[in-house]
PyMOL Python script that loads the backbone (N, CA, C, O; Angstrom):
from pymol import cmd

cmd.read_pdbstr("""\
ATOM      1  N   MET A   1       0.736  -1.493   0.234  1.00  0.00           N
ATOM      2  CA  MET A   1       0.072   0.083  -0.060  1.00  0.00           C
ATOM      3  C   MET A   1       0.687   1.257   0.047  1.00  0.00           C
ATOM      4  O   MET A   1       1.601   1.076   0.851  1.00  0.00           O
ATOM      5  N   HIS A   2       0.692   2.315  -0.304  1.00  0.00           N
ATOM      6  CA  HIS A   2       1.777   3.745  -0.655  1.00  0.00           C
ATOM      7  C   HIS A   2       1.091   4.277   0.159  1.00  0.00           C
ATOM      8  O   HIS A   2       1.692   5.289   0.520  1.00  0.00           O
ATOM      9  N   ILE A   3      -0.028   4.166   0.774  1.00  0.00           N
ATOM     10  CA  ILE A   3      -0.447   5.443   1.571  1.00  0.00           C
ATOM     11  C   ILE A   3      -0.399   4.917   3.142  1.00  0.00           C
ATOM     12  O   ILE A   3      -0.973   4.006   3.739  1.00  0.00           O
ATOM     13  N   LYS A   4       0.625   5.996   3.546  1.00  0.00           N
ATOM     14  CA  LYS A   4       0.748   5.288   5.121  1.00  0.00           C
ATOM     15  C   LYS A   4       0.075   7.008   6.030  1.00  0.00           C
ATOM     16  O   LYS A   4       0.021   8.145   5.561  1.00  0.00           O
ATOM     17  N   LYS A   5      -0.223   6.632   7.051  1.00  0.00           N
ATOM     18  CA  LYS A   5      -0.089   7.305   8.363  1.00  0.00           C
ATOM     19  C   LYS A   5       0.060   8.892   8.029  1.00  0.00           C
ATOM     20  O   LYS A   5       0.912   9.091   7.163  1.00  0.00           O
ATOM     21  N   ASP A   6      -0.665  10.227   8.589  1.00  0.00           N
ATOM     22  CA  ASP A   6       0.283  11.348   8.365  1.00  0.00           C
ATOM     23  C   ASP A   6       0.322  11.792   6.785  1.00  0.00           C
ATOM     24  O   ASP A   6       0.385  13.016   6.667  1.00  0.00           O
ATOM     25  N   ASP A   7       0.302  11.217   5.794  1.00  0.00           N
ATOM     26  CA  ASP A   7      -0.032  11.532   4.106  1.00  0.00           C
ATOM     27  C   ASP A   7      -1.302  12.408   4.132  1.00  0.00           C
ATOM     28  O   ASP A   7      -2.445  12.217   4.549  1.00  0.00           O
ATOM     29  N   LYS A   8      -0.813  13.214   3.662  1.00  0.00           N
ATOM     30  CA  LYS A   8      -1.777  14.489   3.036  1.00  0.00           C
ATOM     31  C   LYS A   8      -2.044  13.838   1.385  1.00  0.00           C
ATOM     32  O   LYS A   8      -1.184  13.672   0.520  1.00  0.00           O
ATOM     33  N   VAL A   9      -3.702  13.513   1.288  1.00  0.00           N
ATOM     34  CA  VAL A   9      -4.497  12.621   0.483  1.00  0.00           C
ATOM     35  C   VAL A   9      -5.492  13.841  -0.426  1.00  0.00           C
ATOM     36  O   VAL A   9      -5.954  14.902  -0.007  1.00  0.00           O
ATOM     37  N   ILE A  10      -5.582  13.306  -1.607  1.00  0.00           N
ATOM     38  CA  ILE A  10      -7.090  13.837  -2.013  1.00  0.00           C
ATOM     39  C   ILE A  10      -7.831  13.057  -2.248  1.00  0.00           C
ATOM     40  O   ILE A  10      -7.431  11.909  -2.444  1.00  0.00           O
ATOM     41  N   VAL A  11      -9.321  13.393  -2.327  1.00  0.00           N
ATOM     42  CA  VAL A  11     -10.204  12.185  -2.983  1.00  0.00           C
ATOM     43  C   VAL A  11     -10.600  12.195  -4.239  1.00  0.00           C
ATOM     44  O   VAL A  11     -11.324  13.149  -4.527  1.00  0.00           O
ATOM     45  N   ILE A  12     -10.330  11.347  -5.191  1.00  0.00           N
ATOM     46  CA  ILE A  12     -10.412  11.609  -6.665  1.00  0.00           C
ATOM     47  C   ILE A  12     -11.495  10.495  -7.213  1.00  0.00           C
ATOM     48  O   ILE A  12     -11.518   9.985  -8.333  1.00  0.00           O
ATOM     49  N   SER A  13     -12.160  10.320  -6.388  1.00  0.00           N
ATOM     50  CA  SER A  13     -13.341   9.728  -6.932  1.00  0.00           C
ATOM     51  C   SER A  13     -14.532   9.120  -5.595  1.00  0.00           C
ATOM     52  O   SER A  13     -14.249   8.750  -4.456  1.00  0.00           O
ATOM     53  N   GLY A  14     -15.518   9.178  -6.082  1.00  0.00           N
ATOM     54  CA  GLY A  14     -16.739   9.126  -4.859  1.00  0.00           C
ATOM     55  C   GLY A  14     -17.500  10.138  -4.685  1.00  0.00           C
ATOM     56  O   GLY A  14     -17.411  11.129  -5.410  1.00  0.00           O
ATOM     57  N   LYS A  15     -18.457  10.031  -3.590  1.00  0.00           N
ATOM     58  CA  LYS A  15     -19.153  11.331  -2.982  1.00  0.00           C
ATOM     59  C   LYS A  15     -18.515  12.457  -2.657  1.00  0.00           C
ATOM     60  O   LYS A  15     -18.882  13.596  -2.945  1.00  0.00           O
ATOM     61  N   ASP A  16     -17.667  12.183  -2.126  1.00  0.00           N
ATOM     62  CA  ASP A  16     -16.503  13.225  -1.308  1.00  0.00           C
ATOM     63  C   ASP A  16     -15.305  13.565  -2.276  1.00  0.00           C
ATOM     64  O   ASP A  16     -14.192  13.622  -1.754  1.00  0.00           O
ATOM     65  N   LYS A  17     -15.435  13.843  -3.893  1.00  0.00           N
ATOM     66  CA  LYS A  17     -14.114  13.888  -4.664  1.00  0.00           C
ATOM     67  C   LYS A  17     -13.830  15.377  -4.900  1.00  0.00           C
ATOM     68  O   LYS A  17     -14.514  16.344  -5.236  1.00  0.00           O
ATOM     69  N   GLY A  18     -12.607  15.179  -4.602  1.00  0.00           N
ATOM     70  CA  GLY A  18     -12.017  16.593  -4.235  1.00  0.00           C
ATOM     71  C   GLY A  18     -11.530  17.484  -3.210  1.00  0.00           C
ATOM     72  O   GLY A  18     -10.875  18.525  -3.269  1.00  0.00           O
ATOM     73  N   LYS A  19     -12.142  16.634  -1.999  1.00  0.00           N
ATOM     74  CA  LYS A  19     -11.859  16.832  -0.213  1.00  0.00           C
ATOM     75  C   LYS A  19     -10.143  16.521  -0.189  1.00  0.00           C
ATOM     76  O   LYS A  19      -9.511  15.815  -0.974  1.00  0.00           O
ATOM     77  N   THR A  20      -9.719  17.170   0.793  1.00  0.00           N
ATOM     78  CA  THR A  20      -8.188  17.189   1.110  1.00  0.00           C
ATOM     79  C   THR A  20      -8.656  16.332   2.617  1.00  0.00           C
ATOM     80  O   THR A  20      -9.732  16.301   3.215  1.00  0.00           O
ATOM     81  N   GLY A  21      -7.311  15.673   2.903  1.00  0.00           N
ATOM     82  CA  GLY A  21      -6.886  15.553   4.489  1.00  0.00           C
ATOM     83  C   GLY A  21      -5.943  14.738   4.825  1.00  0.00           C
ATOM     84  O   GLY A  21      -5.140  14.266   4.020  1.00  0.00           O
ATOM     85  N   THR A  22      -5.961  14.494   6.094  1.00  0.00           N
ATOM     86  CA  THR A  22      -4.783  13.792   6.252  1.00  0.00           C
ATOM     87  C   THR A  22      -5.240  12.213   6.809  1.00  0.00           C
ATOM     88  O   THR A  22      -6.164  11.972   7.586  1.00  0.00           O
ATOM     89  N   VAL A  23      -4.547  11.481   6.336  1.00  0.00           N
ATOM     90  CA  VAL A  23      -4.785   9.988   6.955  1.00  0.00           C
ATOM     91  C   VAL A  23      -4.532   9.538   8.884  1.00  0.00           C
ATOM     92  O   VAL A  23      -3.644   9.441   9.732  1.00  0.00           O
ATOM     93  N   VAL A  24      -5.785   9.413   8.731  1.00  0.00           N
ATOM     94  CA  VAL A  24      -5.594   9.083  10.559  1.00  0.00           C
ATOM     95  C   VAL A  24      -5.081   7.926  10.638  1.00  0.00           C
ATOM     96  O   VAL A  24      -3.961   7.768  11.124  1.00  0.00           O
ATOM     97  N   LYS A  25      -6.083   6.555  10.005  1.00  0.00           N
ATOM     98  CA  LYS A  25      -5.603   5.196  10.199  1.00  0.00           C
ATOM     99  C   LYS A  25      -5.449   4.679   9.033  1.00  0.00           C
ATOM    100  O   LYS A  25      -5.828   5.235   8.002  1.00  0.00           O
ATOM    101  N   SER A  26      -4.806   3.424   9.086  1.00  0.00           N
ATOM    102  CA  SER A  26      -4.533   2.824   7.588  1.00  0.00           C
ATOM    103  C   SER A  26      -5.026   1.106   8.347  1.00  0.00           C
ATOM    104  O   SER A  26      -4.779   0.731   9.492  1.00  0.00           O
ATOM    105  N   PHE A  27      -5.741   0.364   7.291  1.00  0.00           N
ATOM    106  CA  PHE A  27      -5.547  -1.225   7.173  1.00  0.00           C
ATOM    107  C   PHE A  27      -5.313  -1.503   6.071  1.00  0.00           C
ATOM    108  O   PHE A  27      -6.033  -1.199   5.119  1.00  0.00           O
ATOM    109  N   PRO A  28      -4.097  -2.230   5.996  1.00  0.00           N
ATOM    110  CA  PRO A  28      -2.669  -3.057   5.089  1.00  0.00           C
ATOM    111  C   PRO A  28      -3.726  -3.872   4.435  1.00  0.00           C
ATOM    112  O   PRO A  28      -3.885  -3.916   3.215  1.00  0.00           O
ATOM    113  N   LYS A  29      -4.585  -4.645   5.489  1.00  0.00           N
ATOM    114  CA  LYS A  29      -4.985  -5.951   4.987  1.00  0.00           C
ATOM    115  C   LYS A  29      -6.437  -5.611   3.794  1.00  0.00           C
ATOM    116  O   LYS A  29      -6.768  -6.030   2.685  1.00  0.00           O
ATOM    117  N   ASP A  30      -6.820  -4.912   4.501  1.00  0.00           N
ATOM    118  CA  ASP A  30      -8.263  -4.278   3.512  1.00  0.00           C
ATOM    119  C   ASP A  30      -8.420  -3.582   2.272  1.00  0.00           C
ATOM    120  O   ASP A  30      -9.321  -3.383   1.457  1.00  0.00           O
ATOM    121  N   ASN A  31      -6.487  -3.106   2.522  1.00  0.00           N
ATOM    122  CA  ASN A  31      -6.570  -1.704   1.943  1.00  0.00           C
ATOM    123  C   ASN A  31      -7.431  -0.221   1.587  1.00  0.00           C
ATOM    124  O   ASN A  31      -7.670   0.419   0.563  1.00  0.00           O
ATOM    125  N   LYS A  32      -7.721  -0.091   2.954  1.00  0.00           N
ATOM    126  CA  LYS A  32      -8.661   0.991   3.279  1.00  0.00           C
ATOM    127  C   LYS A  32      -7.683   1.698   4.077  1.00  0.00           C
ATOM    128  O   LYS A  32      -6.661   1.263   4.607  1.00  0.00           O
ATOM    129  N   VAL A  33      -8.395   3.398   4.070  1.00  0.00           N
ATOM    130  CA  VAL A  33      -7.766   3.865   5.117  1.00  0.00           C
ATOM    131  C   VAL A  33      -8.440   5.420   5.618  1.00  0.00           C
ATOM    132  O   VAL A  33      -9.091   6.215   4.940  1.00  0.00           O
ATOM    133  N   VAL A  34      -8.047   5.501   6.949  1.00  0.00           N
ATOM    134  CA  VAL A  34      -9.691   6.461   7.593  1.00  0.00           C
ATOM    135  C   VAL A  34      -9.117   7.914   7.130  1.00  0.00           C
ATOM    136  O   VAL A  34      -8.002   8.007   7.644  1.00  0.00           O
ATOM    137  N   VAL A  35      -9.328   8.769   6.581  1.00  0.00           N
ATOM    138  CA  VAL A  35      -9.275  10.545   5.945  1.00  0.00           C
ATOM    139  C   VAL A  35     -10.125  11.300   6.740  1.00  0.00           C
ATOM    140  O   VAL A  35     -11.355  11.246   6.769  1.00  0.00           O
ATOM    141  N   SER A  36      -9.164  12.211   7.568  1.00  0.00           N
ATOM    142  CA  SER A  36      -9.762  12.868   8.245  1.00  0.00           C
ATOM    143  C   SER A  36     -10.743  14.154   7.604  1.00  0.00           C
ATOM    144  O   SER A  36     -10.062  15.047   7.100  1.00  0.00           O
ATOM    145  N   GLY A  37     -12.082  14.350   7.557  1.00  0.00           N
ATOM    146  CA  GLY A  37     -12.597  15.041   6.790  1.00  0.00           C
ATOM    147  C   GLY A  37     -13.828  14.286   5.815  1.00  0.00           C
ATOM    148  O   GLY A  37     -15.006  14.625   5.694  1.00  0.00           O
ATOM    149  N   VAL A  38     -13.151  13.232   5.227  1.00  0.00           N
ATOM    150  CA  VAL A  38     -13.330  13.090   4.551  1.00  0.00           C
ATOM    151  C   VAL A  38     -14.729  11.293   4.457  1.00  0.00           C
ATOM    152  O   VAL A  38     -14.128  10.255   4.731  1.00  0.00           O
ATOM    153  N   HIS A  39     -15.724  11.162   4.243  1.00  0.00           N
ATOM    154  CA  HIS A  39     -16.998  10.190   4.231  1.00  0.00           C
ATOM    155  C   HIS A  39     -17.138   9.758   5.490  1.00  0.00           C
ATOM    156  O   HIS A  39     -17.012   8.578   5.814  1.00  0.00           O
ATOM    157  N   VAL A  40     -17.467  10.903   6.441  1.00  0.00           N
ATOM    158  CA  VAL A  40     -18.210  11.122   7.902  1.00  0.00           C
ATOM    159  C   VAL A  40     -19.940  10.507   7.678  1.00  0.00           C
ATOM    160  O   VAL A  40     -20.861  11.074   7.090  1.00  0.00           O
ATOM    161  N   LEU A  41     -19.941   9.625   8.141  1.00  0.00           N
ATOM    162  CA  LEU A  41     -21.426   9.204   8.464  1.00  0.00           C
ATOM    163  C   LEU A  41     -21.775   9.489   9.819  1.00  0.00           C
ATOM    164  O   LEU A  41     -20.954   9.504  10.737  1.00  0.00           O
ATOM    165  N   LYS A  42     -23.201   9.753   9.960  1.00  0.00           N
ATOM    166  CA  LYS A  42     -23.902  10.515  11.440  1.00  0.00           C
ATOM    167  C   LYS A  42     -24.503   8.544  11.899  1.00  0.00           C
ATOM    168  O   LYS A  42     -25.074   7.694  11.216  1.00  0.00           O
ATOM    169  N   SER A  43     -23.990   8.544  13.350  1.00  0.00           N
ATOM    170  CA  SER A  43     -24.410   7.697  13.842  1.00  0.00           C
ATOM    171  C   SER A  43     -25.328   7.465  14.996  1.00  0.00           C
ATOM    172  O   SER A  43     -24.556   7.208  15.919  1.00  0.00           O
ATOM    173  N   HIS A  44     -26.203   7.429  15.327  1.00  0.00           N
ATOM    174  CA  HIS A  44     -27.464   7.536  16.293  1.00  0.00           C
ATOM    175  C   HIS A  44     -26.414   6.547  17.467  1.00  0.00           C
ATOM    176  O   HIS A  44     -25.818   5.481  17.318  1.00  0.00           O
ATOM    177  N   GLN A  45     -26.542   7.442  18.579  1.00  0.00           N
ATOM    178  CA  GLN A  45     -25.909   6.765  19.820  1.00  0.00           C
ATOM    179  C   GLN A  45     -27.302   6.422  20.983  1.00  0.00           C
ATOM    180  O   GLN A  45     -27.815   7.323  21.647  1.00  0.00           O
ATOM    181  N   LYS A  46     -27.537   5.661  21.019  1.00  0.00           N
ATOM    182  CA  LYS A  46     -28.545   5.528  22.153  1.00  0.00           C
ATOM    183  C   LYS A  46     -28.210   6.016  23.967  1.00  0.00           C
ATOM    184  O   LYS A  46     -27.131   5.667  24.446  1.00  0.00           O
ATOM    185  N   PRO A  47     -28.891   6.558  24.562  1.00  0.00           N
ATOM    186  CA  PRO A  47     -28.226   6.865  26.054  1.00  0.00           C
ATOM    187  C   PRO A  47     -27.505   5.108  26.850  1.00  0.00           C
ATOM    188  O   PRO A  47     -27.392   3.886  26.751  1.00  0.00           O
ATOM    189  N   ARG A  48     -27.320   5.944  27.359  1.00  0.00           N
ATOM    190  CA  ARG A  48     -26.267   4.775  28.379  1.00  0.00           C
ATOM    191  C   ARG A  48     -27.052   4.711  29.765  1.00  0.00           C
ATOM    192  O   ARG A  48     -27.542   3.746  30.352  1.00  0.00           O
ATOM    193  N   LYS A  49     -26.998   6.287  30.143  1.00  0.00           N
ATOM    194  CA  LYS A  49     -27.503   6.084  31.758  1.00  0.00           C
ATOM    195  C   LYS A  49     -28.631   5.952  31.497  1.00  0.00           C
ATOM    196  O   LYS A  49     -29.061   5.562  30.412  1.00  0.00           O
ATOM    197  N   SER A  50     -29.465   6.349  32.737  1.00  0.00           N
ATOM    198  CA  SER A  50     -30.794   7.003  32.791  1.00  0.00           C
ATOM    199  C   SER A  50     -30.948   8.173  32.837  1.00  0.00           C
ATOM    200  O   SER A  50     -30.123   8.848  33.452  1.00  0.00           O
ATOM    201  N   GLY A  51     -31.925   8.708  32.273  1.00  0.00           N
ATOM    202  CA  GLY A  51     -31.430  10.299  32.792  1.00  0.00           C
ATOM    203  C   GLY A  51     -30.599  10.822  31.241  1.00  0.00           C
ATOM    204  O   GLY A  51     -30.930  11.915  30.782  1.00  0.00           O
ATOM    205  N   GLU A  52     -30.022  10.369  30.840  1.00  0.00           N
ATOM    206  CA  GLU A  52     -29.204  10.744  29.829  1.00  0.00           C
ATOM    207  C   GLU A  52     -29.623  10.900  28.647  1.00  0.00           C
ATOM    208  O   GLU A  52     -30.257   9.853  28.516  1.00  0.00           O
ATOM    209  N   LYS A  53     -29.732  11.440  27.695  1.00  0.00           N
ATOM    210  CA  LYS A  53     -30.329  11.932  26.266  1.00  0.00           C
ATOM    211  C   LYS A  53     -29.408  10.939  25.276  1.00  0.00           C
ATOM    212  O   LYS A  53     -28.244  10.677  25.578  1.00  0.00           O
ATOM    213  N   GLY A  54     -29.971  10.473  24.207  1.00  0.00           N
ATOM    214  CA  GLY A  54     -29.322   9.632  23.213  1.00  0.00           C
ATOM    215  C   GLY A  54     -28.649  10.953  22.234  1.00  0.00           C
ATOM    216  O   GLY A  54     -28.884  12.094  22.630  1.00  0.00           O
ATOM    217  N   GLN A  55     -27.725  10.748  20.822  1.00  0.00           N
ATOM    218  CA  GLN A  55     -27.364  11.731  20.562  1.00  0.00           C
ATOM    219  C   GLN A  55     -26.682  11.292  19.525  1.00  0.00           C
ATOM    220  O   GLN A  55     -26.037  10.244  19.546  1.00  0.00           O
ATOM    221  N   ILE A  56     -26.806  12.364  18.148  1.00  0.00           N
ATOM    222  CA  ILE A  56     -26.473  12.099  17.190  1.00  0.00           C
ATOM    223  C   ILE A  56     -24.198  12.285  16.847  1.00  0.00           C
ATOM    224  O   ILE A  56     -23.540  13.323  16.781  1.00  0.00           O
ATOM    225  N   VAL A  57     -23.713  10.804  16.723  1.00  0.00           N
ATOM    226  CA  VAL A  57     -22.128  11.006  16.337  1.00  0.00           C
ATOM    227  C   VAL A  57     -21.878  10.949  14.941  1.00  0.00           C
ATOM    228  O   VAL A  57     -22.233  10.075  14.151  1.00  0.00           O
ATOM    229  N   ASP A  58     -20.995  12.345  14.655  1.00  0.00           N
ATOM    230  CA  ASP A  58     -20.150  11.685  13.375  1.00  0.00           C
ATOM    231  C   ASP A  58     -18.803  10.902  13.380  1.00  0.00           C
ATOM    232  O   ASP A  58     -17.797  11.128  14.053  1.00  0.00           O
ATOM    233  N   LYS A  59     -18.987  10.132  12.656  1.00  0.00           N
ATOM    234  CA  LYS A  59     -18.242   8.756  12.591  1.00  0.00           C
ATOM    235  C   LYS A  59     -17.306   8.885  11.216  1.00  0.00           C
ATOM    236  O   LYS A  59     -17.716   9.616  10.314  1.00  0.00           O
ATOM    237  N   ALA A  60     -16.346   8.341  11.101  1.00  0.00           N
ATOM    238  CA  ALA A  60     -15.191   9.339  10.124  1.00  0.00           C
ATOM    239  C   ALA A  60     -15.100   7.708   9.214  1.00  0.00           C
ATOM    240  O   ALA A  60     -14.677   6.787   9.912  1.00  0.00           O
ATOM    241  N   MET A  61     -15.343   7.469   8.246  1.00  0.00           N
ATOM    242  CA  MET A  61     -15.161   5.525   7.594  1.00  0.00           C
ATOM    243  C   MET A  61     -14.116   5.453   7.092  1.00  0.00           C
ATOM    244  O   MET A  61     -13.504   6.501   6.891  1.00  0.00           O
ATOM    245  N   PRO A  62     -13.518   4.146   6.697  1.00  0.00           N
ATOM    246  CA  PRO A  62     -12.526   3.555   6.248  1.00  0.00           C
ATOM    247  C   PRO A  62     -13.052   4.204   4.686  1.00  0.00           C
ATOM    248  O   PRO A  62     -14.257   4.419   4.553  1.00  0.00           O
ATOM    249  N   ILE A  63     -12.015   4.530   3.419  1.00  0.00           N
ATOM    250  CA  ILE A  63     -12.421   4.705   2.542  1.00  0.00           C
ATOM    251  C   ILE A  63     -11.170   3.851   1.028  1.00  0.00           C
ATOM    252  O   ILE A  63     -10.039   4.330   1.110  1.00  0.00           O
ATOM    253  N   HIS A  64     -11.229   3.421   0.554  1.00  0.00           N
ATOM    254  CA  HIS A  64     -10.773   2.252  -0.202  1.00  0.00           C
ATOM    255  C   HIS A  64      -8.960   3.038  -0.778  1.00  0.00           C
ATOM    256  O   HIS A  64      -9.022   4.184  -1.222  1.00  0.00           O
ATOM    257  N   VAL A  65      -8.087   2.622  -0.740  1.00  0.00           N
ATOM    258  CA  VAL A  65      -6.839   3.131  -1.358  1.00  0.00           C
ATOM    259  C   VAL A  65      -7.244   3.804  -3.039  1.00  0.00           C
ATOM    260  O   VAL A  65      -7.108   4.914  -3.552  1.00  0.00           O
ATOM    261  N   SER A  66      -7.600   2.948  -3.345  1.00  0.00           N
ATOM    262  CA  SER A  66      -8.091   3.501  -5.126  1.00  0.00           C
ATOM    263  C   SER A  66      -8.698   4.807  -5.513  1.00  0.00           C
ATOM    264  O   SER A  66      -8.583   5.431  -6.568  1.00  0.00           O
ATOM    265  N   ASN A  67      -9.280   5.048  -4.576  1.00  0.00           N
ATOM    266  CA  ASN A  67     -10.293   6.359  -4.744  1.00  0.00           C
ATOM    267  C   ASN A  67      -9.421   7.476  -4.131  1.00  0.00           C
ATOM    268  O   ASN A  67      -9.907   8.592  -4.311  1.00  0.00           O
ATOM    269  N   ILE A  68      -8.105   7.452  -3.366  1.00  0.00           N
ATOM    270  CA  ILE A  68      -7.389   8.741  -3.006  1.00  0.00           C
ATOM    271  C   ILE A  68      -6.060   8.308  -3.873  1.00  0.00           C
ATOM    272  O   ILE A  68      -5.710   7.270  -4.434  1.00  0.00           O
ATOM    273  N   LYS A  69      -5.449   9.720  -3.688  1.00  0.00           N
ATOM    274  CA  LYS A  69      -3.979   9.636  -4.127  1.00  0.00           C
ATOM    275  C   LYS A  69      -3.191  10.631  -3.375  1.00  0.00           C
ATOM    276  O   LYS A  69      -3.882  11.556  -2.949  1.00  0.00           O
ATOM    277  N   LYS A  70      -1.861  10.698  -3.081  1.00  0.00           N
ATOM    278  CA  LYS A  70      -1.205  10.952  -2.418  1.00  0.00           C
ATOM    279  C   LYS A  70      -1.386  12.958  -2.961  1.00  0.00           C
ATOM    280  O   LYS A  70      -1.868  13.325  -4.033  1.00  0.00           O
ATOM    281  N   VAL A  71      -0.846  13.890  -1.861  1.00  0.00           N
ATOM    282  CA  VAL A  71      -0.940  15.464  -2.203  1.00  0.00           C
ATOM    283  C   VAL A  71       0.439  15.704  -2.085  1.00  0.00           C
ATOM    284  O   VAL A  71       0.909  15.123  -1.106  1.00  0.00           O
ATOM    285  N   LYS A  72       1.346  16.427  -2.808  1.00  0.00           N
ATOM    286  CA  LYS A  72       2.923  17.082  -2.218  1.00  0.00           C
ATOM    287  C   LYS A  72       2.793  18.250  -1.558  1.00  0.00           C
ATOM    288  O   LYS A  72       3.786  18.814  -1.099  1.00  0.00           O
TER     289      LYS A  72
END
""", "prot")
cmd.dss("prot")
cmd.show_as("cartoon", "prot")
cmd.util.cbc("prot")
cmd.orient("prot")
């Protein structure tokens, strides 16, 4: 895999095409990486304790390496 952690990358295909960010985490076995600010989904979280409210949390999901390229 040619992308490593802390590399600056740009998305070349998909719904986030043209966005840039840095690689936060990489998964070499799956050929996927997590890029900050790219492919962010909203996840609903149930309340854990009684009296606490549920909330919606933004979660960064992995993107395939073939959809990104390094920026110099």
